[in-house]
N, C-alpha and C positions, 0 to 999 in steps of 0.2 A: 336727730342727725340724719343727713341725707347727702346725696350728690345731685347736682343740677347743672344744666347748661342752657344757654339761649343763643340761637343763631339768627342773625338778621342780615338779609341780602338787600340788594338794591331794588329789585322788582319781584322776581320769582323766589320762592323758598329754596333753601339749599337742597341739592340732590339727595335722594334716599340713601345712597351708599355712604355719603359723608355723615348723615344723621345717624346711621347705624354704628359707624365707627366711634362717633362721639358718645353715643349711648353706651357702648361697650366700655369706653374709658371711664365713665362715671359709675358704672354698675357696681364695682367693688365697695362703694360707699353706702350702698343701700340694698339689702337682700329681700326686703319685705314686699315691695311693690315698685314696678317700673311703668312709666307712662310718658306719653308725649302728646303735644297739641301743636298744630300748625294753624296760625291765625294770620292770614294774608302772607306777607313776606317774612314773618317771624315764626320760628319753630322753638318751642320750649320743651325741655326734657326734665324728668325727675326720676330719681331712684331713692326710695324711702327706706330708712331704718327707723322703726317705731320704738322710741325709748320713753314715751309718755303715754298715758291712757288716751289722751286726746288725739295724738298723732295717728292712731289707727283709723280714725274717722275722716282723715284728710284724703283728698284725691287731687293732688297736684300733678300738673299745672292747674291752677284754679282761677275761675273768673269771678270778678266782683258781681254780685247778683243784680245790681242796678246800673252798672256802668260797663263799658267795653274796656276793661282793665284786667290784665292777667298777671298772676303771680307764680313764680317757681322759686323755691327758697330752701336753704338749709338753715332752719331757724328754731330756736326755743325761746319763747317769750316768758320772762320771769316776773313781770309785774302785771299778771293777768287780772288780779282783783282790782287794781287801780284802773286799768283800762276798761274793764267791764263797768265799773261805776261811772266812768266818764262818757262811755259810748252808749250805754244801754238805752238812755232816754233821748239820744241824739240820732240814732240810726234805726232803720227797720230792716235788719238782716241778721242771719245767724251769727252768734259770737261764741260758738262752742269750741272751736279749735284755734291753735295759734295762727294758722293761715287766715281764718276768719277775722281775727283781731287785726292782723297786719293790713288786710284789704280794707277793713272798716276804718282803720286809722288813716290810711292813704286817702280814702274817700272823704274823710273829715278834714284832714290837715294838709293834704298834698305831700310834697317832699319833706315838709316839716314834721311829718309823722315820725321820722327817725328820732327826734328829740323826745318822743313819748314812749319809745320802745326800750325796754331793759332786758338784756339777755344776750345769748350768743347767736349771731346770725350773719349770714351772707345772703343776699336776695337780689332778684331781678323782677322788675315790674314793667310790663309792656303796656303802655297807655295808648291804645289804638286811637282814641279820640284826639289826643295831642300829637300822635305820630312820634312818640318819644319813648325811648328805653331808659330805665333808671336802674342802676346797680348801686348797692350799698353794702357796707361792712360795719360790724359793731365796733365799739370804741377801741377795743384792744386787739382785734383781729383774731378772735378765737376760732373762726371758721374761714377757710381759704376762699379766695376769689381771684381768678386770673382773667386777662382779656387781651385781645389783639384785634386790630382794625386792618384787614388785609385787602388785597385786590379782589378776593372772592367774596368779601363781606366781613361782617363783624361777628366775633364769637366771644362769649364769656362762659366760664365754667369753674366748678369747684375742684377741678383736677387739671394740673398743668398738661398732662399727657392728652387730655381732651382738646385743649386749645391747640396743641401742636398737630392735631389731625387736620386742622384748617390752615394754621400758620406753618405749612410744611417747609418753607424755604428759609426758616429762621436759622441764622448762624449764631455763634457764641458772642455774647455782649461783653466786650472787653472791660468796660467801666464796671459792670456788675461783678465780673470774675475777679478783677483786682480788688474791688471793694470787699468781696467775700473773703479773700485771702487775708485781709487785715481786719476782719470782723466789722466792717463798716459798709455793707452793701447798700446801694440805693434802695430806699424803702419802697419805691414804686416800680422796681425792676425785677427781672428774673435773669437767669444765666443765658436766656435766648434773646437775641436782638429783635426788637419789635413786639415782644410778648411781655405784658406788664402785670404787675401785682397791684390790685387796688389797695392802697394803704389803709390801715385801721382808722376808723373814725372819719372816713371819706365816702363820698358818693360820686358816681359818674352819671352824667346826663348826656344821652346821645340823641340829637335831633338833626335838623337840616344843616347846622353849622359844624357837625362833627362832634367827637367826644370831648366833654369838658369835665375835668376832675376837680372837686372842691371839698374842703374840709367841712364836716357838719358838726363834729364834737369839739367844742371850745371850752374846756373846763375852767372854772373860776378858781383863783387862789386868793381871793379877797378874804382876809381872816374873819372867822366867826368869833364873836365875843361870848364865849362860854366859860363857865367855871369848871373846875376839875370834875366835880360831881356831874355836871351837865354833860361834859365831854365823855365821861365814862358811860353815862346812861344812853346818850345818842349812839355811841359806838356799839354798845351791846345790842340795842334795838335794831340797828341797821345790819349788823352781822347776823343776828338771829334770822332776820328776814331773808338775807342773802342765802343762808343755808336752807331755810324752810322752802324757799321757792325752787331750790335745786333738788328736792327730795322726790319730786314727781317721777314715777317709774312704772313701766309695764310689769316689772318683776322685782328683783332684789336690788339693793344698794350696797356697794362696798366703799371702803374709804382707805386711801393710802395712809399708813401710819408709820412714820419714821421714829417717833419719839421726840421730835423737836417741837417747839412752841406752836408752829403754824398748823401742821397736820394734826397735832393733838387737840388744838382748839377747834378745828373742824369736826373731828370725831366726837369730842365732848359736847359740842353744841347740837350735833345731829341726835345724839342719845338723849340730851336734855329736852329736845323737841318731841321725843317719843318715837323716833325712828328705830327700826331694827336694821342694824348695819353689821357687816363683817369687815374686819380689818385685814389689810394686806401689808406685810412688812418684809424687808429684805435683810438677809443675813450675809455679812461679808466675812471673808477669811482674815482680813487685816483688822487688828484691834482698833486702829485709829479711825477706821471707817464704820465699824460696827456700832449700831445703836440699839441692838436687840433688847438690852436690859431696860432702856428707857421706854421702848415701845411696849414691852411686857408690863411695865409699871402702869402705863396709861390704860392698857387693855384690862388689867386687873381692877383698876380704879373704876372703870366704866362698865365692867362685866361683859366685855366683848370677846368673841372667839377670834383667834388670830391665825391667818394662813401665812406661813413663813416660806419665802422663796430664797433658796440658796443661790446667791449671785454667781458663785464660782462654778455652778453646774449649768449656767445659761450660755449656750453657744453664741458667738458673735453673729450678727446679721451677715449674709452674703452681700457685701457691699456692691460688687459688680452687678449682681442681679437686681438689687434695689435701685441702683442708679439707672440701669437699663429700663426698669419698669416705670420709675417716677420721673425720669428725664431731668433730674436736678441733683445737686450735691446733698449728701446726708449731713446735717449740721451737728448732731449730738453724737459723741463717742458712745454713750451708754444707751443708744437706741434699742439694742437687744434687750436690756433690762426693762426698759419702758414697755416694750412689746410683751414681755413675759408677764408683767403686772396686769396688763390689759387682758391677756389670755387667761390668767388666773381668775380675774373677775368674771369673765365670761363663763369659765368652767364652773364657777360657784352659782351660776344662774343670775348674775347681776349685770344688767345692761347699763348701769350707771356706776361710775367710779368718782368719788369725791376726792379732791386734791387740795393740798395746802399751798400750791404754787401762788405766788404773789404776796404772801404774808410779809416777807422781808421788805419788799418795796413799799408796802402800805404803812407798816407800823414799826419800822426800824428808823430811829431818828437820824437826822442829817448831821454830818460833821460841819456843815455851814451854819448851824444854828447860832453859834456865838457871833457870827457876822451879822445875822438878822438882828440880834439884840443890840449890837453896837450901832448899826445904822438906824435903828428905831429910837436911839437916844439912851440906851442902857449899856454903855461899854463896860461898866463895872461888872454887870451880870454876865456879859459875854466872857470877860476875863476869868471870872470864877468858874464858869463852865469848863474852860480850857484847863484850869488848875485841877478841877475835879477829874478830868480825863488823865491826870498824872503828869502834866507838863510842868517843868520847872518855871519859876516866876518870870525870869527874863525871856525864856523861850515862849511862854504863853503871851507875853506882851508883844514880842516880835511877830509871832504868828498872826495875832489879831490885827496888828497894824498893817502887815503886808496884805492880809486878806481884804481888809477894808479898802486899802489903796487900789487893789485890783478891781474890786467891785465899782468903785467910783470911776475908774478908768473905763470899765466896760459900759457903765451907764452913759458916759460921755460919748463913747463910740456908737452906742445905740441911737443917741439923739442925732448924731451926724454920721450916718453910715458911709458917706462918700468922703468924709474928712480924713485928715492926716492920721489922727489917732486910730481910727477904724482900720485904715490901710496898714499901719504898723502892726496892729494886733493880729490882723489876718495873716500878714507875712510871718509873724512870729509863730502863729499856730501851724502854718503850713511847714515851717522849718522843723517844728517839734514833731509833726506827724512823720516827716521824712526821716528824722533822726531815730524815731521809735522802730522803724522798719528798714534798716540799712540793707537787708537781704532782698528788698523789692527792687526789681529792675525797671518796672513800669512806673509811670507817674501815678500818684494817688488821684482818684477821682476827686473833683472839687467838693469841699465841704458845703453843706446846705444850711443856711441860717434858719433857726426855728422861728416860724411866723408868730409864735405866742411868747416871744422873748420879753416878758414883762414880769413885774412882781418881785418879792423878796428873794434873795439868793437861794436860801434853803428850799423854799416851796417851788421856786422856778426849776431847781434841779430835779425835784420830785416830779413835777409836771412834765418836764422834758423826758423823763424816763418813760412816761406813759404815751406821750404824743410823738416822740422823735427817735426812740431807740430803734436802730435798724434791724437788730437781730431778733427782737421779740416776736414779730409775726412769723418769722421762719421757724422758730422753736415751737410756737403754738401750733402752727400748721403741721409740723412733723408729729407732735403728740396726737393731734386730731386724726391724722391719717393712719398712724399706727393703731389707734383705738378703733377706727372704723373697720380696719381689716379684721379685728376680733369681734365686731358687732357690739362695741361698747362705746359709751359716750362719757368723756371726762368733763367734769364740772368743777369750777374753781370759785368758791365763794369769795375769796379775797379779791377776785377780779370782777366783782359786781359793780356796775357803774355808780349805783347809789352810794355804795360804801366808799369807793375811790373819790367821788366828788365831795363826800364829807371829810375824808382824811386830808385831802388837798387844801381844805379851808381851816384845818386845825393848826394853830400856831405851834411851832416846834417846842415851845415850853410845855405844851400839853402832851405832845408825843413823847418827849423825853422827861417824863415826870421824875422828880427827885434826881435829875441828872443821869438817869438810867436810859440808855438808848431804847430799851424795850419797856420803859416805865408804864406807859398807858396800856400797852398790851397786857402786862402782868396785872395791873390794877383792875382792868375790865374783866379778865377771864381767869384770873388766878384761882378763884373759888371753884372752878370747874375741873381743875387739873390736880394731879398729885404734886406734893411739894417738891419732889426731886426734879420734876420737869419745869415747874414754875421758876425755879431758881437757876436753871441752866443758863450758862453763858458761853458754852463751847458749841462747836458744830462738827459734824463728821468730816474727816479729811479723806476725800475720795480719789486722790491722785493715783495711788498704786492700782486700784481697780480699773481706773480709766486707762492707764498705761497698758495693762494686760489686754484690755479690749482692743486697743489700737493695734498692738502687735499681733493679736490673734486675727485681726482683719487683714493685715498686710505683712507678709514676710518681706525680707529685704528685696528680692527680685521684683515683687509686685510694687513695693514702695518706689524702687528706681524707675519702673515704667510709668507710674502715676506722676511722679515728680518731673520726669523728663518731658511729659506732655506740657509742662508749664515752663519749659526751658527759657523762653524769651522773656518771661515775666518775673522769675525768681532766681536766686542763687541756689541752684540745685545742690551743690556741694555743702552749703551751710545747712540745708535741711537734712541731708544724709548724715551730717555730723550729729545733729539732734537725734535722728533715728538711732544711730550707733551708741548714743549715750544711755540707751536702755532706761532703767528706772530713774535716771537723772534727767530725762527728757523734759520734765516740767520745772527744772531748776537749772536753766542754762545761763551762761554769762550774758551780761547786757550786750545787745547787738546781735545775738544769735537767736534764731527762731525758737520759741518756747513750744512746749508739748501740744497745746491746743492749736497753735498756728500750724504745727506739723500736721495735725489731723485735718484742719481745713484745707491745707494744700493737697493732702492725699485724696480727700474726698472730691475736691474740685478737679484734680488731675484725672481721677477715674471717670468723672463726668465728661471731660474733654476727650478722653480716649473713646468713650462710648459714642460721642458725637461724631468722631472721625469714622468709626465703624458704620454708623448710620448713614453718613454721607457717601461712603464708598459703596454701600449696598444700593443706595438710590441712584448712584451715578450710572 
């Protein structure tokens, strides 16, 4: 884990005072080593946090030993063994560190090297020979990367505040702000006009023609013809490698353990691979939120020590201070709890924290599976799946018929995107979006069509989650930033690209073995877990803890100030009614803002207030 930045001017390099400000902005992401290099009109900066044994031997920004190509990156390469085997007899250069491997891969495959890299990364390559700057981000956006092309020159960095040291005139981006309020922010935007987020799975190439952003990760959903046993074996092998490759550490490894299937599977697999790990779990005051008994059962089964964090004792983050420092809204209500887990891992001497994030999205079956079956010529099996879900006979038939009709209509619209059917569907979708948010006074930002809109309904829905969900990178960036502040790196085996690419190609009948939404997961990993966890079908209900965190961060006067900053964009009175609903804030009548929408508005309003303060100071 690291912080980095690259500044590219027209002729001369950026002035030293700007470079120092940018370096200071990325410094909190890396305490172990800071360095910069100026190569012609390009300045590259790096602030390193060493979390793997190899990282301590890097000296970024780093030059390719045989070419005039420079790298600065926040990267961890997880398929080191595979890359070493492929590159060792092809190149004559060191391949010891992850930076070595990235430079060697670029030298061998050019920008196509991204297809060969597995891991969490954001990177910048300055190719002097081609006079081209290349930025890239991993498939899921686990590491942040922002950029701006200004009158002073081009800047990209792993910190938004670093970019704003150059893009000083940026005002609030209205499309992004309104999108954030309805949890649909543009995936390539930020709250600042002209300051961009490089989307996950994309690269940017900056040459004489200006910046060009293009997708590099295009996952297939072509179904694999695997038996049940083959599916189980492939999944186990792939997940074992995902965990194994994330166990590299300079010191200790901790694991988040809620007692749910996902975190428990990560912990059990790490232990099974021989790792010594310490478990971290949260204790909640509310019975419906507390999973301590399940976590204790897993820990006892695996022989793990458990560090228990009492969530009720964790103070909320100072939102005003956080927004002022980060220059963007805080997305998650429970950010303070997240930061506390990271701090606890650091206090235990663990710079690595394994997480079960991504398990639901990878291995929880889709409700569209019966539609897949019907469209593939097996309507009877689709009907039986719906009946197994508990739907009455007539309701199951009606639901299946309507779902198939919708999919046939969508397929027709995709074939003729300018035709009448497509226009009617788009108009209907926009009316629905407006009806879902009657409290919104501004127009919705236009919806963006998924460029990979092909394949079966269930697998397309799952792929869309990975390639098009707008809030994912925001949530991952926040986790990454909070961890970096505690000098800890969070690693998520369920977000291993190899694993996700496998799961995307497994038919829903394999994911939902025996009609169980978690069937494949239980079959593949059940022998690693205690029976009480294997058979779990419930999940913790965190509404009440979330409400308390929100109200602790905003008393009513503070809420009024934040919401009033959005006065032209939202119905402030409606949001205050939700605030005044107290513990019923997450259970409001249809048409009223719900609790999480209230949080988004409070956080966005606080950011707008800070922006006004900043502009008044600069005036």
